[in-house]
N, C-alpha and C positions, 0 to 999 in steps of 0.2 A: 390469064392469071400469071403472076410472077412465080418464080421458083419457090420462094418462101411461102407464098399463099398456098401453092399446091402441096408443099410439105406439111403445112399446118392442117390443110383440109383432109389429106389422107390419114394423118394421125388422129384427127377428130373422128373420122369414119371408123378407124380402128377402135378407139375408145368406146364409141357408141355401140359398135357391133359386139365388143367384149362385154359391155354392160347387159345388152339384150341376151346374149348367150348365157351369162352367169345367172340371170333371172329365170331362165328356162331349165337350168340344171338343178337337181335335187340330190343332196347327200345326207339323208336322214340318219345314217349310221355314224357319221363323223362326229366325234366328241368335241365339246367345247364350242366357243363362239369367238368371233373377232371383236375384241374390245377396242376402245379408243386408244388405249395404251399400246396395244399390239399394232394397230394401224399406224400410229405415230412412229413406232420403232421401225416398221417396215419402210415407211415413207422417208424418214431421215436416212436410214441405211441405204435405201435405193438411190436417193439423190447424191449422197457422197460416193457411193459405188459407181454411179454413172459418170462421175467426173474424174475420179482418180486415174483410171487407165489412160484417159485423154491427156492428163497432165504428165504422166510418165512417158507417154509416147512423143508428145510435142513440146514438153517443157512448160514452165509456168509463165507462158506468154500472156500479155494482157487480153489478147483476142480470145483466149480460151478460158478466161475467168468465168464467163457466162455462156459463151457459145461452145458447142461440142459436147456430146454425151454419148454414152454407149449402153445399149441394151444389156450386153453381157455383164458389164460392171454393175448395172442396176439390179440384175438378178442376184448376183453374189452379195451385194450390199443389203438388199432386202432380206436375204436368207440370214446373214449375220445379225441384222437388226432384230429379227424375230428370235433367233437363237439366244442372243444376249438378253433380250427382254425376259424370255422364259427362265433363263438361268438366274437372273437377278431376283425375280419375283417367285422363283421356285414353282413354276407352273409345270405339272407333270404332263407326260404324253409326248410322243414324237411323231404321231401321225398327222402331218401337216401338208397342206398344199394341193390336195386333190381338186378342191373347188376352184383353184386359181389356174390350173394348167391349161385347160381349153381356152378360157378367155385370154390368157397370155399369148397363146399361139395365134389366136385371131387378131389381137391387137398388134402383135409383132408382124404378122403377115401383111396387114394393111400399112403399117408404119414403114416397112421396107419399100413399099411402092412410093411412099412419100420421099424416102431417101433417094430413090432413083430419079425422081423429078427434080429434087434439090441438088443432085450432083454430088452428094456426100456418100461415104462408105463404098466408094466405087472400086473397080478393079484396076490393076496395073496394066500398062501397055505391053503387049506381046507382039511387037511389030505393028501391023495395022489392026490387030484384034485386041479389043478391050472388053473383057468379060463383064457382063451386067450382074455383078455379084449381089446387088441389092435384090434383083428379081429372083436369083437363085435361092437366096435366103427366104424370100417371101413364099416361094413355092414349097420350100422345105417346111416352113411353119404351118402352112395350110395342110400339108400332108400329115404332119404331126397332129394337128387338130382332128383330122379324120381318123387317125389311129386311135386317139384317146376317146373319141366319140364311140368307136367300136367297143373299146374296153368298158366304157360307161354303159352302153346298151346291154352288154353281156355280163356286167357286174364282175369284171376281172381286175386283178391287181390293185385292189383298194389299199390305200395308204402307201402305195409304192410309186404313184404317178410322178410326184415331183422329182425324186432322185432319178427315175427313168428318163424323164424329160431333160434334166440337167446333163445326164450322161450322153444322151443322143445329141443335144444341142452343142455341148462342148466338143464332142468328137467331130461333128460337122464343121464347127468353127475353126478347129485346129487346121483342118485341111483347106478350108476356104481361105484362110489367111495367106496361103501361097499365091492366091489370085488377087487378093486385095491390095490396094495401094496404101499400105501402112508401114511406118518406119520400123526397122529392126532394132531390138534392144539387145545390146551385148554382142551376139553373134548374128545368125541369120533368122532368129525367131522374133516374132512380134510380142508385145506385152500380152496379147490375147492368147497366143499359143503357150506362153509361159504359164498363164493362169489356168489354161486347160490342162496342161501337164500336172499342175499342182493339185487341182480340184477334181479331176476325173477319179483318182484313187480315193479321195475323200467321199464323194458321193457313191462310189462303188462299195465302200465299207458301210455306208449308211444303208444302202439297198440290201447288202448281204445280211446285216444285223437284223433288219426288219423281217426279212424272209425267214431267217433262222429262229429269232426269238418269238415272233408272232405266228409263225407257220402259216403265212399268207398264201392263199391259193392264187397262183399265177394263171 
């Protein structure tokens, strides 16, 4: 199989595994449901978010009009899409995301294996050593899936999962960028490190407000 075929195959496995996992999870206490409008907002936001960091990193080159996307940007884009949709249509409630966290971890874990075979998202050279950052991230995502499965089993941290996931992921990604072969923006930081520094406080505030206002049992 070619690199592109392996990349597509592993991503397909990730999507299928995420779908199966999502069907086996139950969140009876979660308010509201995902409407077509919400899904569209998340989809559009995710697509735009997945492209913007690539353009900022490498410029608006023709080869990146369609090729190149980032999971990190897609997460933030989907978050903003849902947030904007709720604000425009005045939909109450801030407890979002629990049902998506474990499927996201599973999909990303398999997807990063696809990146490894495709040769994208790789590490920079340190002499003869080139770190397999794709596989490091894959292991990290599967470990997070296990962590949230434990929280699911013991009914802990409800309505806090998404901000916890984002904080853990962005913290990992900030340090992982020192190993990745990504261009620096401005100084020695990549666009993903800048995004992490900006949004770690944002999701920290979201987590703090939910714990404080809803008195959620951790």
